[in-house]
PDB file of N, CA, C, O and CB in Angstrom:
ATOM      1  N   UNK A   1     148.904  73.420  85.116  1.00  0.00           N
ATOM      2  CA  UNK A   1     147.894  74.188  84.442  1.00  0.00           C
ATOM      3  C   UNK A   1     146.546  73.938  85.116  1.00  0.00           C
ATOM      4  O   UNK A   1     146.129  72.790  85.266  1.00  0.00           O
ATOM      5  CB  UNK A   1     147.846  73.833  82.945  1.00  0.00           C
ATOM      6  N   UNK A   2     145.872  74.999  85.519  1.00  0.00           N
ATOM      7  CA  UNK A   2     144.580  74.873  86.198  1.00  0.00           C
ATOM      8  C   UNK A   2     143.463  74.776  85.168  1.00  0.00           C
ATOM      9  O   UNK A   2     143.492  75.431  84.126  1.00  0.00           O
ATOM     10  CB  UNK A   2     144.336  76.072  87.151  1.00  0.00           C
ATOM     11  N   UNK A   3     142.495  73.957  85.482  1.00  0.00           N
ATOM     12  CA  UNK A   3     141.329  73.846  84.606  1.00  0.00           C
ATOM     13  C   UNK A   3     140.140  74.465  85.319  1.00  0.00           C
ATOM     14  O   UNK A   3     140.061  74.455  86.547  1.00  0.00           O
ATOM     15  CB  UNK A   3     141.038  72.357  84.221  1.00  0.00           C
ATOM     16  N   UNK A   4     139.243  74.988  84.557  1.00  0.00           N
ATOM     17  CA  UNK A   4     138.031  75.577  85.118  1.00  0.00           C
ATOM     18  C   UNK A   4     136.974  74.484  85.240  1.00  0.00           C
ATOM     19  O   UNK A   4     136.334  74.104  84.260  1.00  0.00           O
ATOM     20  CB  UNK A   4     137.514  76.762  84.235  1.00  0.00           C
ATOM     21  N   UNK A   5     136.809  73.995  86.442  1.00  0.00           N
ATOM     22  CA  UNK A   5     135.832  72.941  86.702  1.00  0.00           C
ATOM     23  C   UNK A   5     134.773  73.522  87.632  1.00  0.00           C
ATOM     24  O   UNK A   5     135.082  74.082  88.684  1.00  0.00           O
ATOM     25  CB  UNK A   5     136.509  71.659  87.328  1.00  0.00           C
ATOM     26  N   UNK A   6     133.517  73.374  87.219  1.00  0.00           N
ATOM     27  CA  UNK A   6     132.430  73.848  88.055  1.00  0.00           C
ATOM     28  C   UNK A   6     132.205  72.894  89.207  1.00  0.00           C
ATOM     29  O   UNK A   6     132.349  71.683  89.039  1.00  0.00           O
ATOM     30  CB  UNK A   6     131.150  74.012  87.240  1.00  0.00           C
ATOM     31  N   UNK A   7     131.859  73.404  90.365  1.00  0.00           N
ATOM     32  CA  UNK A   7     131.533  72.519  91.475  1.00  0.00           C
ATOM     33  C   UNK A   7     130.342  71.640  91.103  1.00  0.00           C
ATOM     34  O   UNK A   7     129.485  72.052  90.321  1.00  0.00           O
ATOM     35  CB  UNK A   7     131.232  73.332  92.754  1.00  0.00           C
ATOM     36  N   UNK A   8     130.286  70.456  91.651  1.00  0.00           N
ATOM     37  CA  UNK A   8     129.209  69.530  91.288  1.00  0.00           C
ATOM     38  C   UNK A   8     127.852  70.008  91.769  1.00  0.00           C
ATOM     39  O   UNK A   8     126.830  69.578  91.232  1.00  0.00           O
ATOM     40  CB  UNK A   8     129.491  68.158  91.854  1.00  0.00           C
ATOM     41  N   UNK A   9     127.810  70.881  92.763  1.00  0.00           N
ATOM     42  CA  UNK A   9     126.533  71.355  93.265  1.00  0.00           C
ATOM     43  C   UNK A   9     126.135  72.701  92.657  1.00  0.00           C
ATOM     44  O   UNK A   9     125.235  73.359  93.179  1.00  0.00           O
ATOM     45  CB  UNK A   9     126.585  71.466  94.769  1.00  0.00           C
ATOM     46  N   UNK A  10     126.769  73.118  91.588  1.00  0.00           N
ATOM     47  CA  UNK A  10     126.478  74.396  90.946  1.00  0.00           C
ATOM     48  C   UNK A  10     125.148  74.304  90.222  1.00  0.00           C
ATOM     49  O   UNK A  10     124.917  73.376  89.447  1.00  0.00           O
ATOM     50  CB  UNK A  10     127.605  74.797  89.967  1.00  0.00           C
ATOM     51  N   UNK A  11     124.275  75.269  90.477  1.00  0.00           N
ATOM     52  CA  UNK A  11     122.951  75.284  89.873  1.00  0.00           C
ATOM     53  C   UNK A  11     122.804  76.573  89.071  1.00  0.00           C
ATOM     54  O   UNK A  11     122.762  77.654  89.659  1.00  0.00           O
ATOM     55  CB  UNK A  11     121.831  75.163  90.956  1.00  0.00           C
ATOM     56  N   UNK A  12     122.724  76.485  87.734  1.00  0.00           N
ATOM     57  CA  UNK A  12     122.657  77.694  86.915  1.00  0.00           C
ATOM     58  C   UNK A  12     121.443  78.575  87.235  1.00  0.00           C
ATOM     59  O   UNK A  12     121.550  79.801  87.195  1.00  0.00           O
ATOM     60  CB  UNK A  12     122.630  77.312  85.454  1.00  0.00           C
ATOM     61  N   UNK A  13     120.306  77.978  87.548  1.00  0.00           N
ATOM     62  CA  UNK A  13     119.106  78.749  87.870  1.00  0.00           C
ATOM     63  C   UNK A  13     119.323  79.558  89.141  1.00  0.00           C
ATOM     64  O   UNK A  13     118.980  80.739  89.197  1.00  0.00           O
ATOM     65  CB  UNK A  13     117.887  77.821  88.030  1.00  0.00           C
ATOM     66  N   UNK A  14     119.892  78.924  90.158  1.00  0.00           N
ATOM     67  CA  UNK A  14     120.162  79.635  91.411  1.00  0.00           C
ATOM     68  C   UNK A  14     121.220  80.716  91.216  1.00  0.00           C
ATOM     69  O   UNK A  14     121.144  81.786  91.820  1.00  0.00           O
ATOM     70  CB  UNK A  14     120.614  78.650  92.496  1.00  0.00           C
ATOM     71  N   UNK A  15     122.197  80.434  90.377  1.00  0.00           N
ATOM     72  CA  UNK A  15     123.245  81.425  90.102  1.00  0.00           C
ATOM     73  C   UNK A  15     122.643  82.643  89.396  1.00  0.00           C
ATOM     74  O   UNK A  15     123.012  83.777  89.701  1.00  0.00           O
ATOM     75  CB  UNK A  15     124.377  80.802  89.235  1.00  0.00           C
ATOM     76  N   UNK A  16     121.725  82.417  88.462  1.00  0.00           N
ATOM     77  CA  UNK A  16     121.073  83.521  87.765  1.00  0.00           C
ATOM     78  C   UNK A  16     120.212  84.336  88.724  1.00  0.00           C
ATOM     79  O   UNK A  16     120.231  85.566  88.682  1.00  0.00           O
ATOM     80  CB  UNK A  16     120.220  82.994  86.605  1.00  0.00           C
ATOM     81  N   UNK A  17     119.460  83.662  89.585  1.00  0.00           N
ATOM     82  CA  UNK A  17     118.640  84.365  90.572  1.00  0.00           C
ATOM     83  C   UNK A  17     119.509  85.198  91.512  1.00  0.00           C
ATOM     84  O   UNK A  17     119.157  86.329  91.847  1.00  0.00           O
ATOM     85  CB  UNK A  17     117.798  83.365  91.378  1.00  0.00           C
ATOM     86  N   UNK A  18     120.633  84.645  91.934  1.00  0.00           N
ATOM     87  CA  UNK A  18     121.541  85.382  92.820  1.00  0.00           C
ATOM     88  C   UNK A  18     122.112  86.604  92.108  1.00  0.00           C
ATOM     89  O   UNK A  18     122.237  87.671  92.708  1.00  0.00           O
ATOM     90  CB  UNK A  18     122.683  84.469  93.308  1.00  0.00           C
ATOM     91  N   UNK A  19     122.460  86.450  90.831  1.00  0.00           N
ATOM     92  CA  UNK A  19     122.995  87.578  90.061  1.00  0.00           C
ATOM     93  C   UNK A  19     121.934  88.667  89.899  1.00  0.00           C
ATOM     94  O   UNK A  19     122.242  89.855  89.995  1.00  0.00           O
ATOM     95  CB  UNK A  19     123.490  87.103  88.674  1.00  0.00           C
ATOM     96  N   UNK A  20     120.689  88.264  89.654  1.00  0.00           N
ATOM     97  CA  UNK A  20     119.623  89.244  89.493  1.00  0.00           C
ATOM     98  C   UNK A  20     119.319  89.950  90.815  1.00  0.00           C
ATOM     99  O   UNK A  20     119.051  91.151  90.826  1.00  0.00           O
ATOM    100  CB  UNK A  20     118.360  88.569  88.951  1.00  0.00           C
ATOM    101  N   UNK A  21     119.358  89.225  91.916  1.00  0.00           N
ATOM    102  CA  UNK A  21     119.146  89.852  93.227  1.00  0.00           C
ATOM    103  C   UNK A  21     120.274  90.838  93.522  1.00  0.00           C
ATOM    104  O   UNK A  21     120.040  91.906  94.088  1.00  0.00           O
ATOM    105  CB  UNK A  21     119.061  88.777  94.347  1.00  0.00           C
ATOM    106  N   UNK A  22     121.485  90.480  93.142  1.00  0.00           N
ATOM    107  CA  UNK A  22     122.617  91.394  93.310  1.00  0.00           C
ATOM    108  C   UNK A  22     122.392  92.659  92.495  1.00  0.00           C
ATOM    109  O   UNK A  22     122.688  93.758  92.963  1.00  0.00           O
ATOM    110  CB  UNK A  22     123.940  90.713  92.893  1.00  0.00           C
ATOM    111  N   UNK A  23     121.868  92.513  91.270  1.00  0.00           N
ATOM    112  CA  UNK A  23     121.593  93.685  90.422  1.00  0.00           C
ATOM    113  C   UNK A  23     120.505  94.560  91.036  1.00  0.00           C
ATOM    114  O   UNK A  23     120.607  95.786  90.994  1.00  0.00           O
ATOM    115  CB  UNK A  23     121.173  93.241  89.005  1.00  0.00           C
ATOM    116  N   UNK A  24     119.466  93.952  91.606  1.00  0.00           N
ATOM    117  CA  UNK A  24     118.407  94.715  92.265  1.00  0.00           C
ATOM    118  C   UNK A  24     118.992  95.513  93.426  1.00  0.00           C
ATOM    119  O   UNK A  24     118.732  96.708  93.569  1.00  0.00           O
ATOM    120  CB  UNK A  24     117.280  93.777  92.764  1.00  0.00           C
ATOM    121  N   UNK A  25     119.780  94.837  94.245  1.00  0.00           N
ATOM    122  CA  UNK A  25     120.372  95.509  95.406  1.00  0.00           C
ATOM    123  C   UNK A  25     121.321  96.618  94.983  1.00  0.00           C
ATOM    124  O   UNK A  25     121.338  97.682  95.602  1.00  0.00           O
ATOM    125  CB  UNK A  25     121.111  94.501  96.284  1.00  0.00           C
ATOM    126  N   UNK A  26     122.113  96.390  93.939  1.00  0.00           N
ATOM    127  CA  UNK A  26     123.045  97.405  93.452  1.00  0.00           C
ATOM    128  C   UNK A  26     122.279  98.612  92.921  1.00  0.00           C
ATOM    129  O   UNK A  26     122.631  99.752  93.223  1.00  0.00           O
ATOM    130  CB  UNK A  26     123.961  96.824  92.355  1.00  0.00           C
ATOM    131  N   UNK A  27     121.238  98.369  92.134  1.00  0.00           N
ATOM    132  CA  UNK A  27     120.445  99.477  91.597  1.00  0.00           C
ATOM    133  C   UNK A  27     119.789 100.268  92.720  1.00  0.00           C
ATOM    134  O   UNK A  27     119.758 101.499  92.687  1.00  0.00           O
ATOM    135  CB  UNK A  27     119.378  98.954  90.628  1.00  0.00           C
ATOM    136  N   UNK A  28     119.268  99.563  93.704  1.00  0.00           N
ATOM    137  CA  UNK A  28     118.635 100.251  94.830  1.00  0.00           C
ATOM    138  C   UNK A  28     119.661 101.095  95.588  1.00  0.00           C
ATOM    139  O   UNK A  28     119.371 102.229  95.968  1.00  0.00           O
ATOM    140  CB  UNK A  28     117.972  99.232  95.783  1.00  0.00           C
ATOM    141  N   UNK A  29     120.838 100.553  95.806  1.00  0.00           N
ATOM    142  CA  UNK A  29     121.882 101.286  96.527  1.00  0.00           C
ATOM    143  C   UNK A  29     122.356 102.498  95.714  1.00  0.00           C
ATOM    144  O   UNK A  29     122.577 103.575  96.268  1.00  0.00           O
ATOM    145  CB  UNK A  29     123.075 100.353  96.842  1.00  0.00           C
ATOM    146  N   UNK A  30     122.509 102.315  94.400  1.00  0.00           N
ATOM    147  CA  UNK A  30     122.903 103.444  93.551  1.00  0.00           C
ATOM    148  C   UNK A  30     121.870 104.554  93.633  1.00  0.00           C
ATOM    149  O   UNK A  30     122.222 105.730  93.727  1.00  0.00           O
ATOM    150  CB  UNK A  30     123.083 102.992  92.089  1.00  0.00           C
ATOM    151  N   UNK A  31     120.578 104.180  93.597  1.00  0.00           N
ATOM    152  CA  UNK A  31     119.515 105.179  93.698  1.00  0.00           C
ATOM    153  C   UNK A  31     119.582 105.898  95.043  1.00  0.00           C
ATOM    154  O   UNK A  31     119.530 107.127  95.104  1.00  0.00           O
ATOM    155  CB  UNK A  31     118.135 104.521  93.513  1.00  0.00           C
ATOM    156  N   UNK A  32     119.696 105.125  96.115  1.00  0.00           N
ATOM    157  CA  UNK A  32     119.713 105.732  97.455  1.00  0.00           C
ATOM    158  C   UNK A  32     120.894 106.686  97.634  1.00  0.00           C
ATOM    159  O   UNK A  32     120.739 107.775  98.186  1.00  0.00           O
ATOM    160  CB  UNK A  32     119.766 104.640  98.528  1.00  0.00           C
ATOM    161  N   UNK A  33     122.070 106.275  97.167  1.00  0.00           N
ATOM    162  CA  UNK A  33     123.253 107.136  97.294  1.00  0.00           C
ATOM    163  C   UNK A  33     123.106 108.399  96.454  1.00  0.00           C
ATOM    164  O   UNK A  33     123.470 109.488  96.896  1.00  0.00           O
ATOM    165  CB  UNK A  33     124.520 106.374  96.875  1.00  0.00           C
ATOM    166  N   UNK A  34     122.575 108.255  95.251  1.00  0.00           N
ATOM    167  CA  UNK A  34     122.377 109.414  94.389  1.00  0.00           C
ATOM    168  C   UNK A  34     121.357 110.362  94.999  1.00  0.00           C
ATOM    169  O   UNK A  34     121.547 111.578  94.972  1.00  0.00           O
ATOM    170  CB  UNK A  34     121.929 108.978  92.990  1.00  0.00           C
ATOM    171  N   UNK A  35     120.278 109.817  95.547  1.00  0.00           N
ATOM    172  CA  UNK A  35     119.251 110.646  96.175  1.00  0.00           C
ATOM    173  C   UNK A  35     119.827 111.375  97.393  1.00  0.00           C
ATOM    174  O   UNK A  35     119.523 112.546  97.622  1.00  0.00           O
ATOM    175  CB  UNK A  35     118.036 109.783  96.586  1.00  0.00           C
ATOM    176  N   UNK A  36     120.651 110.681  98.166  1.00  0.00           N
ATOM    177  CA  UNK A  36     121.277 111.328  99.321  1.00  0.00           C
ATOM    178  C   UNK A  36     122.144 112.509  98.882  1.00  0.00           C
ATOM    179  O   UNK A  36     122.157 113.551  99.537  1.00  0.00           O
ATOM    180  CB  UNK A  36     122.124 110.314 100.112  1.00  0.00           C
ATOM    181  N   UNK A  37     122.857 112.346  97.786  1.00  0.00           N
ATOM    182  CA  UNK A  37     123.705 113.421  97.281  1.00  0.00           C
ATOM    183  C   UNK A  37     122.858 114.604  96.834  1.00  0.00           C
ATOM    184  O   UNK A  37     123.197 115.753  97.117  1.00  0.00           O
ATOM    185  CB  UNK A  37     124.577 112.921  96.120  1.00  0.00           C
ATOM    186  N   UNK A  38     121.758 114.331  96.138  1.00  0.00           N
ATOM    187  CA  UNK A  38     120.866 115.402  95.698  1.00  0.00           C
ATOM    188  C   UNK A  38     120.279 116.119  96.918  1.00  0.00           C
ATOM    189  O   UNK A  38     120.222 117.348  96.954  1.00  0.00           O
ATOM    190  CB  UNK A  38     119.732 114.838  94.796  1.00  0.00           C
ATOM    191  N   UNK A  39     119.847 115.346  97.910  1.00  0.00           N
ATOM    192  CA  UNK A  39     119.307 115.954  99.134  1.00  0.00           C
ATOM    193  C   UNK A  39     120.355 116.807  99.842  1.00  0.00           C
ATOM    194  O   UNK A  39     120.041 117.879 100.358  1.00  0.00           O
ATOM    195  CB  UNK A  39     118.792 114.867 100.087  1.00  0.00           C
ATOM    196  N   UNK A  40     121.592 116.334  99.865  1.00  0.00           N
ATOM    197  CA  UNK A  40     122.679 117.096 100.489  1.00  0.00           C
ATOM    198  C   UNK A  40     122.915 118.413  99.739  1.00  0.00           C
ATOM    199  O   UNK A  40     123.066 119.467 100.355  1.00  0.00           O
ATOM    200  CB  UNK A  40     123.980 116.257 100.520  1.00  0.00           C
ATOM    201  N   UNK A  41     122.944 118.340  98.404  1.00  0.00           N
ATOM    202  CA  UNK A  41     123.149 119.551  97.614  1.00  0.00           C
ATOM    203  C   UNK A  41     122.024 120.563  97.862  1.00  0.00           C
ATOM    204  O   UNK A  41     122.260 121.769  97.920  1.00  0.00           O
ATOM    205  CB  UNK A  41     123.233 119.203  96.118  1.00  0.00           C
ATOM    206  N   UNK A  42     120.811 120.052  98.006  1.00  0.00           N
ATOM    207  CA  UNK A  42     119.674 120.935  98.276  1.00  0.00           C
ATOM    208  C   UNK A  42     119.792 121.546  99.670  1.00  0.00           C
ATOM    209  O   UNK A  42     119.616 122.753  99.833  1.00  0.00           O
ATOM    210  CB  UNK A  42     118.345 120.165  98.142  1.00  0.00           C
ATOM    211  N   UNK A  43     120.087 120.723 100.673  1.00  0.00           N
ATOM    212  CA  UNK A  43     120.178 121.238 102.040  1.00  0.00           C
ATOM    213  C   UNK A  43     121.357 122.203 102.213  1.00  0.00           C
ATOM    214  O   UNK A  43     121.337 123.059 103.097  1.00  0.00           O
ATOM    215  CB  UNK A  43     120.308 120.078 103.025  1.00  0.00           C
ATOM    216  N   UNK A  44     122.377 122.061 101.373  1.00  0.00           N
ATOM    217  CA  UNK A  44     123.534 122.957 101.431  1.00  0.00           C
ATOM    218  C   UNK A  44     123.300 124.253 100.657  1.00  0.00           C
ATOM    219  O   UNK A  44     124.124 125.167 100.709  1.00  0.00           O
ATOM    220  CB  UNK A  44     124.766 122.251 100.886  1.00  0.00           C
ATOM    221  N   UNK A  45     122.190 124.333  99.949  1.00  0.00           N
ATOM    222  CA  UNK A  45     121.883 125.523  99.178  1.00  0.00           C
ATOM    223  C   UNK A  45     122.533 125.573  97.815  1.00  0.00           C
ATOM    224  O   UNK A  45     122.480 126.603  97.145  1.00  0.00           O
ATOM    225  CB  UNK A  45     122.279 126.709  99.936  1.00  0.00           C
ATOM    226  N   UNK A  46     123.155 124.464  97.384  1.00  0.00           N
ATOM    227  CA  UNK A  46     123.811 124.427  96.080  1.00  0.00           C
ATOM    228  C   UNK A  46     122.765 124.366  94.964  1.00  0.00           C
ATOM    229  O   UNK A  46     122.942 124.975  93.909  1.00  0.00           O
ATOM    230  CB  UNK A  46     124.770 123.217  95.988  1.00  0.00           C
ATOM    231  N   UNK A  47     121.674 123.626  95.201  1.00  0.00           N
ATOM    232  CA  UNK A  47     120.582 123.567  94.228  1.00  0.00           C
ATOM    233  C   UNK A  47     119.280 123.943  94.928  1.00  0.00           C
ATOM    234  O   UNK A  47     119.146 123.780  96.141  1.00  0.00           O
ATOM    235  CB  UNK A  47     120.476 122.146  93.580  1.00  0.00           C
ATOM    236  N   UNK A  48     118.334 124.443  94.158  1.00  0.00           N
ATOM    237  CA  UNK A  48     117.049 124.827  94.739  1.00  0.00           C
ATOM    238  C   UNK A  48     116.075 123.632  94.718  1.00  0.00           C
ATOM    239  O   UNK A  48     116.397 122.568  94.189  1.00  0.00           O
ATOM    240  CB  UNK A  48     116.445 126.037  93.969  1.00  0.00           C
ATOM    241  N   UNK A  49     114.901 123.824  95.292  1.00  0.00           N
ATOM    242  CA  UNK A  49     113.924 122.732  95.402  1.00  0.00           C
ATOM    243  C   UNK A  49     113.492 122.229  94.030  1.00  0.00           C
ATOM    244  O   UNK A  49     113.338 121.023  93.836  1.00  0.00           O
ATOM    245  CB  UNK A  49     112.697 123.193  96.194  1.00  0.00           C
ATOM    246  N   UNK A  50     113.300 123.124  93.092  1.00  0.00           N
ATOM    247  CA  UNK A  50     112.889 122.711  91.740  1.00  0.00           C
ATOM    248  C   UNK A  50     113.949 121.805  91.104  1.00  0.00           C
ATOM    249  O   UNK A  50     113.615 120.776  90.516  1.00  0.00           O
ATOM    250  CB  UNK A  50     112.643 123.953  90.844  1.00  0.00           C
ATOM    251  N   UNK A  51     115.218 122.186  91.222  1.00  0.00           N
ATOM    252  CA  UNK A  51     116.300 121.370  90.667  1.00  0.00           C
ATOM    253  C   UNK A  51     116.411 120.031  91.398  1.00  0.00           C
ATOM    254  O   UNK A  51     116.697 119.003  90.784  1.00  0.00           O
ATOM    255  CB  UNK A  51     117.634 122.127  90.747  1.00  0.00           C
ATOM    256  N   UNK A  52     116.183 120.052  92.713  1.00  0.00           N
ATOM    257  CA  UNK A  52     116.194 118.807  93.491  1.00  0.00           C
ATOM    258  C   UNK A  52     115.104 117.868  92.987  1.00  0.00           C
ATOM    259  O   UNK A  52     115.356 116.686  92.749  1.00  0.00           O
ATOM    260  CB  UNK A  52     115.998 119.100  95.002  1.00  0.00           C
ATOM    261  N   UNK A  53     113.896 118.395  92.826  1.00  0.00           N
ATOM    262  CA  UNK A  53     112.778 117.572  92.359  1.00  0.00           C
ATOM    263  C   UNK A  53     113.040 117.012  90.958  1.00  0.00           C
ATOM    264  O   UNK A  53     112.737 115.850  90.684  1.00  0.00           O
ATOM    265  CB  UNK A  53     111.482 118.391  92.360  1.00  0.00           C
ATOM    266  N   UNK A  54     113.605 117.842  90.073  1.00  0.00           N
ATOM    267  CA  UNK A  54     113.932 117.371  88.720  1.00  0.00           C
ATOM    268  C   UNK A  54     114.972 116.254  88.770  1.00  0.00           C
ATOM    269  O   UNK A  54     114.855 115.259  88.054  1.00  0.00           O
ATOM    270  CB  UNK A  54     114.450 118.538  87.852  1.00  0.00           C
ATOM    271  N   UNK A  55     115.985 116.420  89.613  1.00  0.00           N
ATOM    272  CA  UNK A  55     117.042 115.411  89.713  1.00  0.00           C
ATOM    273  C   UNK A  55     116.486 114.094  90.254  1.00  0.00           C
ATOM    274  O   UNK A  55     116.834 113.023  89.758  1.00  0.00           O
ATOM    275  CB  UNK A  55     118.185 115.915  90.616  1.00  0.00           C
ATOM    276  N   UNK A  56     115.631 114.170  91.260  1.00  0.00           N
ATOM    277  CA  UNK A  56     115.065 112.949  91.828  1.00  0.00           C
ATOM    278  C   UNK A  56     114.152 112.260  90.810  1.00  0.00           C
ATOM    279  O   UNK A  56     114.145 111.032  90.725  1.00  0.00           O
ATOM    280  CB  UNK A  56     114.286 113.266  93.124  1.00  0.00           C
ATOM    281  N   UNK A  57     113.387 113.027  90.043  1.00  0.00           N
ATOM    282  CA  UNK A  57     112.556 112.424  89.001  1.00  0.00           C
ATOM    283  C   UNK A  57     113.405 111.711  87.950  1.00  0.00           C
ATOM    284  O   UNK A  57     113.034 110.642  87.465  1.00  0.00           O
ATOM    285  CB  UNK A  57     111.690 113.492  88.332  1.00  0.00           C
ATOM    286  N   UNK A  58     114.552 112.310  87.601  1.00  0.00           N
ATOM    287  CA  UNK A  58     115.465 111.650  86.649  1.00  0.00           C
ATOM    288  C   UNK A  58     115.997 110.349  87.237  1.00  0.00           C
ATOM    289  O   UNK A  58     116.080 109.337  86.541  1.00  0.00           O
ATOM    290  CB  UNK A  58     116.644 112.588  86.278  1.00  0.00           C
ATOM    291  N   UNK A  59     116.359 110.375  88.523  1.00  0.00           N
ATOM    292  CA  UNK A  59     116.856 109.155  89.168  1.00  0.00           C
ATOM    293  C   UNK A  59     115.792 108.059  89.154  1.00  0.00           C
ATOM    294  O   UNK A  59     116.090 106.897  88.879  1.00  0.00           O
ATOM    295  CB  UNK A  59     117.293 109.450  90.615  1.00  0.00           C
ATOM    296  N   UNK A  60     114.558 108.436  89.452  1.00  0.00           N
ATOM    297  CA  UNK A  60     113.467 107.454  89.454  1.00  0.00           C
ATOM    298  C   UNK A  60     113.255 106.865  88.069  1.00  0.00           C
ATOM    299  O   UNK A  60     112.992 105.669  87.942  1.00  0.00           O
ATOM    300  CB  UNK A  60     112.170 108.096  89.949  1.00  0.00           C
ATOM    301  N   UNK A  61     113.364 107.686  87.030  1.00  0.00           N
ATOM    302  CA  UNK A  61     113.193 107.189  85.663  1.00  0.00           C
ATOM    303  C   UNK A  61     114.265 106.171  85.307  1.00  0.00           C
ATOM    304  O   UNK A  61     114.014 105.240  84.541  1.00  0.00           O
ATOM    305  CB  UNK A  61     113.223 108.346  84.667  1.00  0.00           C
ATOM    306  N   UNK A  62     115.461 106.347  85.863  1.00  0.00           N
ATOM    307  CA  UNK A  62     116.567 105.422  85.574  1.00  0.00           C
ATOM    308  C   UNK A  62     116.447 104.139  86.393  1.00  0.00           C
ATOM    309  O   UNK A  62     116.542 103.042  85.843  1.00  0.00           O
ATOM    310  CB  UNK A  62     117.917 106.099  85.860  1.00  0.00           C
ATOM    311  N   UNK A  63     116.242 104.269  87.694  1.00  0.00           N
ATOM    312  CA  UNK A  63     116.353 103.109  88.572  1.00  0.00           C
ATOM    313  C   UNK A  63     115.053 102.369  88.828  1.00  0.00           C
ATOM    314  O   UNK A  63     115.079 101.154  89.022  1.00  0.00           O
ATOM    315  CB  UNK A  63     116.913 103.533  89.858  1.00  0.00           C
ATOM    316  N   UNK A  64     113.927 103.048  88.837  1.00  0.00           N
ATOM    317  CA  UNK A  64     112.662 102.379  89.135  1.00  0.00           C
ATOM    318  C   UNK A  64     112.339 101.258  88.135  1.00  0.00           C
ATOM    319  O   UNK A  64     111.924 100.179  88.557  1.00  0.00           O
ATOM    320  CB  UNK A  64     111.533 103.399  89.145  1.00  0.00           C
ATOM    321  N   UNK A  65     112.517 101.481  86.819  1.00  0.00           N
ATOM    322  CA  UNK A  65     112.210 100.393  85.884  1.00  0.00           C
ATOM    323  C   UNK A  65     113.099  99.162  86.073  1.00  0.00           C
ATOM    324  O   UNK A  65     112.636  98.029  85.942  1.00  0.00           O
ATOM    325  CB  UNK A  65     112.347 100.891  84.466  1.00  0.00           C
ATOM    326  N   UNK A  66     114.357  99.388  86.378  1.00  0.00           N
ATOM    327  CA  UNK A  66     115.289  98.261  86.566  1.00  0.00           C
ATOM    328  C   UNK A  66     114.863  97.430  87.763  1.00  0.00           C
ATOM    329  O   UNK A  66     114.721  96.211  87.665  1.00  0.00           O
ATOM    330  CB  UNK A  66     116.744  98.767  86.756  1.00  0.00           C
ATOM    331  N   UNK A  67     114.662  98.085  88.879  1.00  0.00           N
ATOM    332  CA  UNK A  67     114.289  97.383  90.110  1.00  0.00           C
ATOM    333  C   UNK A  67     112.905  96.755  89.950  1.00  0.00           C
ATOM    334  O   UNK A  67     112.707  95.594  90.306  1.00  0.00           O
ATOM    335  CB  UNK A  67     114.308  98.351  91.324  1.00  0.00           C
ATOM    336  N   UNK A  68     111.953  97.514  89.417  1.00  0.00           N
ATOM    337  CA  UNK A  68     110.599  97.006  89.244  1.00  0.00           C
ATOM    338  C   UNK A  68     110.531  95.810  88.319  1.00  0.00           C
ATOM    339  O   UNK A  68     109.810  94.854  88.603  1.00  0.00           O
ATOM    340  CB  UNK A  68     109.714  98.088  88.722  1.00  0.00           C
ATOM    341  N   UNK A  69     111.268  95.840  87.213  1.00  0.00           N
ATOM    342  CA  UNK A  69     111.267  94.745  86.254  1.00  0.00           C
ATOM    343  C   UNK A  69     111.834  93.465  86.886  1.00  0.00           C
ATOM    344  O   UNK A  69     111.244  92.392  86.765  1.00  0.00           O
ATOM    345  CB  UNK A  69     112.079  95.132  85.005  1.00  0.00           C
ATOM    346  N   UNK A  70     112.960  93.589  87.547  1.00  0.00           N
ATOM    347  CA  UNK A  70     113.582  92.416  88.152  1.00  0.00           C
ATOM    348  C   UNK A  70     112.742  91.851  89.287  1.00  0.00           C
ATOM    349  O   UNK A  70     112.626  90.634  89.438  1.00  0.00           O
ATOM    350  CB  UNK A  70     114.967  92.763  88.661  1.00  0.00           C
ATOM    351  N   UNK A  71     112.153  92.742  90.090  1.00  0.00           N
ATOM    352  CA  UNK A  71     111.306  92.271  91.185  1.00  0.00           C
ATOM    353  C   UNK A  71     110.057  91.574  90.644  1.00  0.00           C
ATOM    354  O   UNK A  71     109.634  90.554  91.187  1.00  0.00           O
ATOM    355  CB  UNK A  71     110.906  93.444  92.099  1.00  0.00           C
ATOM    356  N   UNK A  72     109.475  92.110  89.594  1.00  0.00           N
ATOM    357  CA  UNK A  72     108.267  91.517  89.009  1.00  0.00           C
ATOM    358  C   UNK A  72     108.564  90.133  88.432  1.00  0.00           C
ATOM    359  O   UNK A  72     107.745  89.220  88.533  1.00  0.00           O
ATOM    360  CB  UNK A  72     107.693  92.436  87.911  1.00  0.00           C
ATOM    361  N   UNK A  73     109.744  89.989  87.826  1.00  0.00           N
ATOM    362  CA  UNK A  73     110.138  88.705  87.261  1.00  0.00           C
ATOM    363  C   UNK A  73     110.202  87.606  88.304  1.00  0.00           C
ATOM    364  O   UNK A  73     109.889  86.449  88.023  1.00  0.00           O
ATOM    365  CB  UNK A  73     111.469  88.831  86.580  1.00  0.00           C
ATOM    366  N   UNK A  74     110.606  87.972  89.497  1.00  0.00           N
ATOM    367  CA  UNK A  74     110.855  86.972  90.539  1.00  0.00           C
ATOM    368  C   UNK A  74     109.906  87.053  91.703  1.00  0.00           C
ATOM    369  O   UNK A  74     110.062  86.323  92.682  1.00  0.00           O
ATOM    370  CB  UNK A  74     112.237  87.104  91.043  1.00  0.00           C
ATOM    371  N   UNK A  75     108.924  87.928  91.619  1.00  0.00           N
ATOM    372  CA  UNK A  75     107.942  88.042  92.687  1.00  0.00           C
ATOM    373  C   UNK A  75     108.535  88.431  94.019  1.00  0.00           C
ATOM    374  O   UNK A  75     108.066  87.976  95.062  1.00  0.00           O
ATOM    375  CB  UNK A  75     107.216  86.765  92.835  1.00  0.00           C
ATOM    376  N   UNK A  76     109.562  89.266  94.004  1.00  0.00           N
ATOM    377  CA  UNK A  76     110.262  89.653  95.235  1.00  0.00           C
ATOM    378  C   UNK A  76     109.622  90.876  95.834  1.00  0.00           C
ATOM    379  O   UNK A  76     110.067  91.359  96.876  1.00  0.00           O
ATOM    380  CB  UNK A  76     111.749  89.914  94.967  1.00  0.00           C
TER     381      UNK A  76
END
């Protein structure tokens, strides 16, 4: 039977910082991929410029606060 033993050099503060940095990077990547898709739809003529601008504003409302809040917390 295996037991869950933490390594002796495990630091909860560093683990939390690493998790938060991972969340910042994930949110940034999600935003970039979503923006690329919106730009592609616009360049393909599927959506017009007004719809593109609305979609990008929605993306910014979702992702900017997450990234900004986490970065402000850690001075990154």
